[in-house]
C-alpha positions as CSV (number, residue, x, y, z in Angstrom):
1,M,-0.2,-0.2,-0.2
2,K,1.4,3.4,-0.9
3,K,2.2,5.5,2.2
4,L,0.3,8.8,2.2
5,S,0.7,12.3,3.7
6,I,-2.6,13.1,5.6
7,C,-3.7,16.3,7.2
8,M,-6.6,16.1,9.8
9,L,-8.7,18.7,11.2
10,G,-10.5,17.4,14.4
11,G,-7.8,14.8,14.8
12,T,-7.5,15.5,18.6
13,G,-11.0,14.4,19.4
14,F,-12.2,10.8,20.5
15,I,-12.6,9.4,16.8
16,G,-9.7,11.6,15.5
17,S,-7.1,10.3,18.0
18,N,-7.9,6.8,17.3
19,L,-7.7,7.3,13.6
20,A,-4.4,9.1,13.8
21,M,-3.1,6.2,15.7
22,R,-4.2,3.7,13.3
23,L,-3.0,5.7,10.3
24,E,0.5,5.9,12.0
25,Q,0.5,2.0,12.4
26,L,-0.3,1.7,8.7
27,G,2.9,3.9,7.9
28,H,1.2,7.1,6.6
29,Q,2.7,10.4,7.6
30,V,-0.1,12.3,9.8
31,T,-0.2,16.1,10.4
32,V,-3.0,17.1,12.9
33,L,-4.3,20.7,13.3
34,S,-4.9,22.0,16.8
35,R,-5.5,25.5,18.1
36,R,-3.9,24.4,21.4
37,P,-1.3,21.5,20.7
38,E,-0.2,21.7,24.5
39,R,-3.6,20.1,25.6
40,H,-2.9,17.1,23.5
41,R,0.4,15.7,24.7
42,K,-1.2,12.3,24.9
43,L,-1.5,12.1,21.0
44,K,2.0,13.2,20.7
45,V,3.3,10.4,23.2
46,E,1.0,7.7,21.5
47,T,1.6,8.6,18.0
48,N,4.3,10.1,15.7
49,A,1.6,12.5,14.4
50,H,2.9,16.1,13.6
51,L,0.6,18.2,15.8
52,V,0.8,21.8,14.4
53,Q,-0.7,24.9,16.0
54,A,-3.2,26.6,13.5
55,N,-6.6,28.1,13.2
56,P,-8.8,25.9,11.0
57,Y,-11.0,28.7,10.0
58,D,-7.9,30.7,8.5
59,T,-7.9,29.7,4.7
60,E,-4.5,31.0,4.2
61,A,-3.0,28.7,7.2
62,L,-4.9,25.8,5.6
63,K,-3.4,26.4,2.2
64,S,0.0,26.2,3.6
65,L,-0.6,23.1,5.7
66,F,-2.4,21.4,2.7
67,S,0.5,22.0,0.3
68,G,2.0,18.5,-0.6
69,Q,-0.6,16.6,1.2
70,D,-2.1,13.5,-0.4
71,C,-5.5,13.4,1.5
72,V,-7.4,15.8,3.9
73,V,-9.7,14.3,6.8
74,N,-12.3,16.5,8.5
75,L,-13.7,15.3,11.7
76,V,-14.7,18.6,13.1
77,G,-18.3,18.8,14.6
78,I,-19.9,20.2,17.6
79,L,-23.1,18.9,19.3
80,N,-24.2,21.6,21.6
81,E,-24.7,25.3,21.0
82,M,-27.0,28.0,22.2
83,G,-27.3,29.7,18.7
84,K,-26.9,28.8,15.0
85,S,-23.6,30.7,14.2
86,R,-21.2,28.3,15.8
87,F,-23.0,25.3,14.1
88,T,-22.8,27.2,10.8
89,Q,-19.1,28.1,11.3
90,A,-18.1,24.5,12.3
91,H,-20.4,22.5,9.9
92,V,-20.6,24.7,6.8
93,E,-18.0,27.8,6.9
94,L,-15.3,25.3,7.7
95,P,-15.8,22.7,5.0
96,R,-16.2,25.7,2.5
97,G,-12.5,26.8,3.7
98,I,-11.3,23.2,3.4
99,V,-12.7,22.9,-0.2
100,K,-11.2,26.4,-1.1
101,A,-7.8,25.5,0.4
102,M,-7.8,21.9,-1.3
103,R,-8.6,23.3,-4.7
104,E,-6.1,26.1,-4.6
105,T,-3.2,23.4,-3.5
106,G,-4.2,20.8,-5.8
107,V,-5.3,18.2,-3.2
108,T,-8.1,16.2,-4.5
109,R,-8.9,13.5,-1.8
110,L,-11.3,14.4,1.3
111,L,-12.7,12.2,4.0
112,H,-15.4,14.0,5.6
113,M,-17.4,13.4,8.8
114,S,-21.1,14.0,8.6
115,A,-23.8,12.4,10.7
116,L,-26.8,10.2,10.5
117,N,-30.0,12.1,9.6
118,A,-27.9,15.2,8.4
119,N,-30.3,17.0,6.0
120,V,-30.0,20.4,4.6
121,N,-33.9,20.7,4.7
122,E,-34.2,19.8,8.5
123,S,-36.5,22.4,10.0
124,K,-35.7,22.2,13.8
125,S,-32.2,20.7,14.5
126,I,-29.7,23.2,13.6
127,Y,-27.0,20.5,14.2
128,L,-28.5,18.1,11.7
129,K,-29.3,20.9,9.2
130,T,-25.7,22.6,9.1
131,K,-24.2,19.0,9.0
132,G,-26.3,18.3,5.8
133,E,-25.3,21.7,4.5
134,G,-21.8,20.8,5.1
135,E,-22.0,17.3,3.6
136,D,-23.8,18.6,0.4
137,L,-21.1,21.4,0.0
138,V,-18.3,19.1,-0.1
139,H,-19.6,16.6,-2.4
140,Q,-20.7,19.2,-4.9
141,A,-17.3,20.8,-4.9
142,P,-15.8,20.5,-8.5
143,G,-12.5,18.4,-8.7
144,L,-12.6,16.8,-5.5
145,E,-12.9,13.1,-4.6
146,V,-15.1,13.0,-1.5
147,T,-16.1,10.2,0.8
148,S,-18.6,11.2,3.6
149,F,-19.4,9.1,6.7
150,R,-22.6,9.0,8.8
151,P,-22.2,6.9,11.9
152,S,-24.8,6.2,14.5
153,V,-23.6,7.1,18.1
154,V,-19.8,5.9,18.4
155,F,-18.6,4.1,21.5
156,G,-15.2,3.1,22.7
157,H,-12.8,4.1,25.4
158,E,-13.3,7.8,26.3
159,D,-16.5,8.0,24.2
160,H,-18.9,10.7,24.8
161,F,-22.1,8.5,25.2
162,F,-21.7,5.6,27.6
163,N,-19.1,7.5,29.6
164,R,-21.3,10.7,29.9
165,F,-24.4,8.6,31.0
166,A,-22.4,6.9,33.6
167,S,-21.2,10.2,34.9
168,L,-24.8,11.6,35.0
169,L,-26.2,8.5,36.6
170,K,-23.8,9.0,39.5
171,L,-25.2,12.5,40.1
172,S,-28.7,11.1,40.3
173,P,-28.3,7.6,41.8
174,L,-32.0,7.0,42.8
175,M,-33.9,8.1,39.7
176,F,-32.9,9.3,36.4
177,P,-35.3,11.3,34.5
178,L,-34.8,10.5,30.9
179,A,-35.9,12.4,27.7
180,C,-36.6,10.8,24.3
181,Y,-36.6,7.3,26.0
182,N,-37.7,5.5,22.8
183,S,-35.1,7.2,20.4
184,R,-33.4,4.4,18.7
185,F,-29.5,4.0,18.3
186,A,-27.5,1.5,16.6
187,P,-24.1,2.0,18.6
188,V,-21.0,1.6,16.4
189,Y,-17.6,0.9,17.7
190,V,-14.9,3.4,17.1
191,G,-12.5,0.8,15.8
192,D,-14.9,-0.1,13.1
193,V,-15.5,3.5,12.0
194,V,-11.6,4.0,11.9
195,Q,-11.4,0.8,9.7
196,V,-14.0,2.3,7.3
197,F,-11.9,5.5,7.1
198,C,-8.9,3.4,6.4
199,N,-10.5,1.2,3.8
200,A,-11.9,4.3,1.9
201,L,-8.4,5.8,1.8
202,E,-7.1,2.8,0.1
203,D,-10.3,2.4,-2.3
204,P,-10.6,5.3,-4.7
205,G,-14.0,3.6,-5.7
206,T,-15.5,4.9,-2.5
207,A,-15.1,8.6,-3.8
208,G,-18.5,10.1,-4.1
209,K,-20.0,7.8,-1.6
210,R,-22.0,8.9,1.6
211,M,-21.5,5.8,4.0
212,E,-23.7,5.1,6.7
213,L,-22.2,3.3,9.8
214,C,-24.3,1.3,12.2
215,G,-23.7,-1.4,14.8
216,P,-25.2,-4.7,14.5
217,E,-28.0,-4.2,16.8
218,T,-30.5,-1.3,17.5
219,Y,-31.7,-0.2,20.9
220,S,-33.7,2.5,22.6
221,L,-31.9,5.2,24.6
222,G,-33.7,4.0,27.6
223,E,-32.3,0.4,27.1
224,L,-28.8,2.0,26.6
225,V,-28.9,4.0,29.8
226,R,-30.2,1.0,31.8
227,Y,-27.5,-1.0,30.4
228,T,-25.0,1.9,31.5
229,A,-26.6,1.8,35.0
230,D,-26.1,-2.0,35.2
231,T,-22.4,-1.9,34.1
232,I,-21.4,0.6,36.7
233,G,-23.4,-1.4,39.4
234,M,-26.3,1.1,40.0
235,K,-29.9,0.3,40.4
236,T,-31.1,3.5,39.4
237,K,-34.7,3.9,38.2
238,I,-34.7,5.1,34.6
239,S,-37.9,7.1,34.4
240,P,-39.1,8.3,30.8
241,L,-40.0,12.1,30.7
242,P,-43.2,12.9,29.0
243,D,-42.4,15.3,25.8
244,F,-43.4,18.6,27.5
245,L,-40.8,17.8,30.5
246,A,-38.4,16.6,28.0
247,R,-38.4,20.2,26.6
248,I,-38.3,21.7,29.8
249,Q,-35.3,19.5,30.9
250,A,-33.5,20.4,27.6
251,R,-33.7,24.1,28.1
252,L,-32.7,23.9,31.8
253,L,-29.5,21.6,31.1
254,S,-28.4,23.8,28.2
255,L,-27.7,26.4,30.9
256,V,-25.3,24.0,32.9
257,P,-21.8,24.2,32.3
258,G,-20.7,21.5,29.6
259,K,-24.3,21.3,28.3
260,P,-25.2,17.8,28.8
261,F,-28.4,18.1,27.0
262,S,-29.9,20.8,24.9
263,L,-33.1,21.8,22.8
264,D,-31.2,21.0,19.7
265,N,-30.3,17.6,21.0
266,Y,-33.9,17.0,21.9
267,Y,-34.8,17.9,18.3
268,S,-32.0,15.7,16.8
269,L,-33.5,12.7,19.0
270,Q,-36.8,13.1,17.4
271,H,-34.8,11.2,14.3
272,D,-33.9,7.6,15.0
273,S,-30.2,7.2,14.7
274,V,-30.3,4.1,12.7
275,C,-29.1,3.2,9.2
276,S,-31.2,2.6,6.1
277,E,-28.1,0.5,4.8
278,S,-25.1,0.4,6.8
279,A,-21.9,0.2,4.8
280,F,-20.2,-2.6,6.8
281,A,-21.6,-5.4,5.0
282,S,-20.4,-4.0,1.6
283,L,-16.9,-3.6,3.0
284,G,-16.9,-7.2,4.6
285,I,-16.6,-5.8,8.0
286,T,-18.5,-7.6,11.0
287,P,-19.1,-4.7,13.5
288,V,-18.4,-5.2,17.3
289,R,-21.2,-5.3,19.8
290,A,-21.2,-2.7,22.4
291,N,-21.5,-5.4,25.2
292,A,-18.2,-6.8,23.9
293,V,-16.4,-3.4,24.7
294,V,-18.2,-1.2,27.0
295,P,-17.8,-3.3,30.3
296,A,-14.0,-3.1,30.0
297,Y,-14.0,0.7,30.1
298,L,-16.9,1.4,32.3
299,G,-15.1,-0.5,34.8
300,Q,-17.7,-3.2,36.0
301,S,-19.1,-6.1,33.8
302,S,-22.8,-6.5,33.8
303,Q,-23.9,-9.7,35.3
304,R,-26.6,-10.2,32.9
305,G,-24.8,-8.6,30.0
306,M,-26.2,-6.3,27.3
307,Y,-27.0,-8.8,24.5
308,N,-28.6,-11.4,26.8
309,K,-30.9,-8.9,28.6
310,Y,-32.2,-7.1,25.5
311,R,-31.9,-9.6,22.7
312,K,-35.5,-9.9,22.6
313,T,-36.0,-6.0,21.8
314,A,-32.9,-5.7,19.8
315,R,-33.6,-5.1,16.0
316,R,-31.1,-5.4,13.3
């Protein structure tokens, strides 16, 4: 396999750090952009990636960094924001700047992280609408070979799903009020997502494709939170919130530092995060089940196990 020079935006995050490590293992030369490289010493220690301080919204800086690269990987995304401007900046303006810098430096290959249910015509969730705008923008850019990826919720060590709910459950040990209890997910392992990125990098035939990525089983949000509680050894009662209370909870929690839940999250959860057709089958990849990985990093194995407990309700 040809060794490539790859420039990553969003490479210091959960998925990005895993992808950077894997690309390094494959022998590629990886450059990771960061506004504050000093905060990501772990990435320097665990990989040979070149961590560069740069403002990703500075097109001239991007042109300088993209020059001589074989591929650009964009993983930038934000989930919580009080207004539209930051979503638009991260999900639309940044891809526009990336496209401009790529075209002016002659780099043609782009791997772009989108989201399931991303849709330019979305009427309520700004996250999904702007993700859709950015995805369409990069695919419509003349002269570029773009593959975009639309995963369901991604799990793995240091994820922002199971780990976050584990922390929230510890703050509410007796009863946990849960909004959007019946929203469905098909959790996908970060290692499988990384493998699809690497496969796409090797296969020019994936250019132009929008690849949905889902794990092998589908669960409601309530089932996943119940499993999290079981796995960390808590007997917390998971209480579904009626819709009007879920909205109130979203508004209140959006004011809490870290914004564990927002009204835009609530609107996003009105769409099930499941695939119409997951790309794993066509790539010959058997995706990992959550119960094979999650107990190891949450710290305590569930006595009953996720698959055994929920196999009657799991839907492929």
